[in-house]
C-alpha positions as a Python dict, from the first residue, in 0.01 Angstrom:
ca = {
    (1, 'M'): (0, 0, 0),
    (2, 'N'): (191, 46, -285),
    (3, 'I'): (508, -21, -183),
    (4, 'A'): (716, 47, -510),
    (5, 'E'): (517, 424, -549),
    (6, 'N'): (572, 457, -178),
    (7, 'L'): (946, 401, -237),
    (8, 'T'): (995, 592, -595),
    (9, 'E'): (770, 918, -420),
    (10, 'L'): (1058, 900, -131),
    (11, 'K'): (1371, 891, -286),
    (12, 'N'): (1220, 1140, -525),
    (13, 'T'): (1250, 1367, -268),
    (14, 'L'): (1571, 1299, -91),
    (15, 'P'): (1909, 1533, -195),
    (16, 'S'): (2154, 1288, -422),
    (17, 'Y'): (2422, 1273, -142),
    (18, 'V'): (2157, 1051, 82),
    (19, 'S'): (2128, 706, 73),
    (20, 'L'): (1846, 514, 191),
    (21, 'V'): (1781, 210, 373),
    (22, 'A'): (1484, 24, 321),
    (23, 'V'): (1424, -162, 645),
    (24, 'T'): (1265, -487, 564),
    (25, 'K'): (1222, -599, 920),
    (26, 'T'): (911, -890, 983),
    (27, 'K'): (819, -777, 607),
    (28, 'P'): (798, -1096, 330),
    (29, 'V'): (1033, -1129, 65),
    (30, 'S'): (759, -1085, -179),
    (31, 'D'): (711, -732, -43),
    (32, 'I'): (1107, -681, -73),
    (33, 'M'): (1079, -790, -397),
    (34, 'E'): (841, -520, -479),
    (35, 'A'): (1126, -278, -383),
    (36, 'Y'): (1375, -476, -589),
    (37, 'D'): (1139, -472, -883),
    (38, 'V'): (1163, -50, -914),
    (39, 'G'): (1550, -109, -908),
    (40, 'H'): (1611, -26, -510),
    (41, 'R'): (1925, -268, -368),
    (42, 'V'): (1998, -158, 12),
    (43, 'F'): (1783, -331, 280),
    (44, 'G'): (1818, -312, 638),
    (45, 'E'): (1713, -611, 909),
    (46, 'N'): (1747, -554, 1237),
    (47, 'K'): (1770, -934, 1345),
    (48, 'I'): (2072, -1171, 1192),
    (49, 'Q'): (1875, -1457, 1146),
    (50, 'E'): (1563, -1314, 973),
    (51, 'M'): (1867, -1104, 701),
    (52, 'E'): (2022, -1450, 668),
    (53, 'S'): (1726, -1664, 531),
    (54, 'K'): (1600, -1339, 326),
    (55, 'W'): (1983, -1339, 181),
    (56, 'R'): (1944, -1684, 92),
    (57, 'E'): (1612, -1632, -101),
    (58, 'M'): (1674, -1303, -241),
    (59, 'P'): (1933, -1175, -585),
    (60, 'K'): (2264, -1194, -486),
    (61, 'D'): (2334, -815, -599),
    (62, 'V'): (2137, -682, -301),
    (63, 'Q'): (2316, -484, -9),
    (64, 'W'): (2235, -589, 335),
    (65, 'H'): (2266, -354, 633),
    (66, 'M'): (2244, -473, 971),
    (67, 'I'): (2065, -205, 1175),
    (68, 'G'): (2006, -340, 1498),
    (69, 'H'): (2171, -428, 1793),
    (70, 'V'): (2432, -696, 1727),
    (71, 'Q'): (2490, -1025, 1969),
    (72, 'R'): (2891, -1115, 1913),
    (73, 'N'): (2787, -1522, 1919),
    (74, 'K'): (2565, -1449, 1569),
    (75, 'V'): (2782, -1216, 1366),
    (76, 'K'): (2942, -1573, 1215),
    (77, 'Y'): (2571, -1616, 1055),
    (78, 'M'): (2597, -1257, 856),
    (79, 'A'): (3018, -1272, 783),
    (80, 'P'): (2968, -1373, 457),
    (81, 'F'): (2756, -1121, 285),
    (82, 'V'): (2661, -855, 524),
    (83, 'H'): (2740, -534, 361),
    (84, 'L'): (2750, -267, 663),
    (85, 'I'): (2655, -320, 1015),
    (86, 'H'): (2587, 5, 1184),
    (87, 'A'): (2520, -97, 1561),
    (88, 'V'): (2895, -142, 1661),
    (89, 'D'): (2883, -65, 2035),
    (90, 'S'): (3238, -182, 2168),
    (91, 'L'): (3603, -325, 2079),
    (92, 'K'): (3463, -667, 2181),
    (93, 'L'): (3179, -686, 1907),
    (94, 'L'): (3442, -519, 1627),
    (95, 'K'): (3713, -815, 1716),
    (96, 'E'): (3432, -1077, 1712),
    (97, 'I'): (3326, -951, 1343),
    (98, 'N'): (3702, -884, 1244),
    (99, 'K'): (3811, -1234, 1284),
    (100, 'E'): (3430, -1360, 1109),
    (101, 'A'): (3563, -1157, 834),
    (102, 'E'): (3872, -1274, 828),
    (103, 'K'): (3760, -1615, 756),
    (104, 'N'): (3517, -1536, 489),
    (105, 'S'): (3788, -1329, 333),
    (106, 'R'): (3633, -1025, 360),
    (107, 'V'): (3660, -664, 506),
    (108, 'I'): (3360, -568, 657),
    (109, 'K'): (3212, -200, 687),
    (110, 'C'): (3121, -79, 1016),
    (111, 'L'): (2954, 237, 1190),
    (112, 'L'): (3021, 313, 1545),
    (113, 'Q'): (2663, 388, 1715),
    (114, 'V'): (2669, 662, 1960),
    (115, 'K'): (2418, 723, 2250),
    (116, 'I'): (2278, 1059, 2187),
    (117, 'A'): (1863, 984, 2308),
    (118, 'E'): (1799, 1037, 2646),
    (119, 'E'): (1613, 714, 2646),
    (120, 'D'): (1792, 377, 2823),
    (121, 'S'): (1654, 199, 2577),
    (122, 'K'): (1930, 255, 2307),
    (123, 'F'): (2227, 126, 2269),
    (124, 'G'): (2551, 338, 2185),
    (125, 'M'): (2857, 409, 2325),
    (126, 'G'): (2993, 749, 2448),
    (127, 'E'): (3182, 984, 2232),
    (128, 'A'): (3491, 958, 2465),
    (129, 'D'): (3440, 578, 2476),
    (130, 'A'): (3416, 569, 2051),
    (131, 'L'): (3698, 786, 2061),
    (132, 'Q'): (3922, 562, 2317),
    (133, 'L'): (3813, 266, 2090),
    (134, 'L'): (3912, 422, 1743),
    (135, 'A'): (4279, 521, 1937),
    (136, 'S'): (4344, 194, 2081),
    (137, 'E'): (4615, -57, 1963),
    (138, 'E'): (4354, -317, 1951),
    (139, 'F'): (4155, -152, 1692),
    (140, 'K'): (4452, -75, 1473),
    (141, 'K'): (4550, -412, 1418),
    (142, 'F'): (4216, -498, 1288),
    (143, 'K'): (4244, -562, 882),
    (144, 'N'): (3932, -739, 800),
    (145, 'I'): (3703, -460, 912),
    (146, 'S'): (3643, -81, 804),
    (147, 'V'): (3486, 193, 1044),
    (148, 'I'): (3338, 427, 783),
    (149, 'G'): (3125, 653, 1014),
    (150, 'L'): (2877, 701, 1306),
    (151, 'M'): (2557, 593, 1359),
    (152, 'G'): (2314, 747, 1627),
    (153, 'M'): (1896, 704, 1705),
    (154, 'A'): (1761, 1015, 1863),
    (155, 'T'): (1515, 976, 2149),
    (156, 'F'): (1126, 886, 2044),
    (157, 'T'): (958, 1171, 2070),
    (158, 'D'): (745, 1458, 1975),
    (159, 'N'): (969, 1760, 2077),
    (160, 'E'): (1169, 1841, 1764),
    (161, 'V'): (1397, 2065, 1933),
    (162, 'Q'): (1499, 1771, 2142),
    (163, 'I'): (1521, 1584, 1822),
    (164, 'T'): (1730, 1823, 1626),
    (165, 'N'): (1980, 1853, 1930),
    (166, 'E'): (2061, 1504, 1975),
    (167, 'F'): (2138, 1537, 1572),
    (168, 'Q'): (2334, 1815, 1604),
    (169, 'K'): (2500, 1670, 1844),
    (170, 'L'): (2618, 1375, 1640),
    (171, 'K'): (2703, 1580, 1351),
    (172, 'K'): (2950, 1803, 1546),
    (173, 'F'): (3133, 1507, 1691),
    (174, 'Y'): (3142, 1335, 1305),
    (175, 'E'): (3253, 1680, 1130),
    (176, 'Q'): (3516, 1692, 1477),
    (177, 'H'): (3670, 1370, 1362),
    (178, 'Q'): (3580, 1325, 1006),
    (179, 'N'): (3942, 1381, 849),
    (180, 'A'): (4093, 1223, 1135),
    (181, 'F'): (3930, 873, 1065),
    (182, 'Q'): (3812, 891, 740),
    (183, 'F'): (3457, 923, 808),
    (184, 'T'): (3191, 911, 506),
    (185, 'T'): (2913, 795, 661),
    (186, 'L'): (2686, 953, 900),
    (187, 'S'): (2325, 729, 960),
    (188, 'M'): (2064, 894, 1136),
    (189, 'G'): (1723, 918, 1053),
    (190, 'M'): (1400, 690, 1041),
    (191, 'S'): (1059, 692, 910),
    (192, 'S'): (919, 955, 1200),
    (193, 'D'): (1247, 1176, 1219),
    (194, 'Y'): (1480, 1149, 862),
    (195, 'N'): (1354, 1485, 718),
    (196, 'L'): (1524, 1615, 1041),
    (197, 'A'): (1828, 1422, 1026),
    (198, 'I'): (1905, 1545, 661),
    (199, 'A'): (1858, 1874, 789),
    (200, 'N'): (2126, 1790, 1065),
    (201, 'G'): (2395, 1652, 839),
    (202, 'S'): (2316, 1273, 753),
    (203, 'N'): (2373, 1120, 469),
    (204, 'M'): (2252, 772, 531),
    (205, 'I'): (1858, 683, 638),
    (206, 'R'): (1677, 427, 792),
    (207, 'V'): (1312, 404, 645),
    (208, 'G'): (1073, 107, 670),
    (209, 'S'): (740, 184, 753),
    (210, 'A'): (696, 485, 531),
    (211, 'I'): (757, 255, 247),
    (212, 'F'): (647, -57, 357),
    (213, 'G'): (329, -2, 595),
    (214, 'E'): (334, -64, 956),
    (215, 'R'): (481, -372, 1121),
    (216, 'N'): (355, -680, 1236),
    (217, 'Y'): (514, -857, 1511),
    (218, 'N'): (239, -1137, 1570),
}
């Protein structure tokens, strides 16, 4: 498994406007450093404590993205360093991120996670709830967060028509509100479906196993 080759090959196939979050969950720092050593700096984790311990070990020019579901009581652990939080799915969570960002004198970038998949296991807000949040008076008072776009996860299926429809739905919602809320980032697509995601408007993909190999959860 040559991580550097996999990463370089993947990046060479991506359009210039698509940014790649290399997903490093369960992977040791030695693997991540192989990607770092060929120039990659953007890494994603889905557990805050794992991300924090890697942040402590790794060079400080890495941008860490939190791509998993966020528990409010753990926000404080990543607030000093996290670059972008992908999976914001409530006003309560945004309030907590804003509070911890303020303590660290930072503005933390966030994406709202919109539920597009049919699976119950996927988190996310409905479109109406997302709009209600963005229009709320409480949201407008937050000074230490910046919502820069949307994130969505398609249903885990081999049905490309279904996946395409789900990505299209989020793309349409993103484009309808892009100007009003100054969105710049649409995060869709993982190892199994990133090509479809890019074809349907994604400009940020989250890829792990295609770079680092299958994960070991033991």
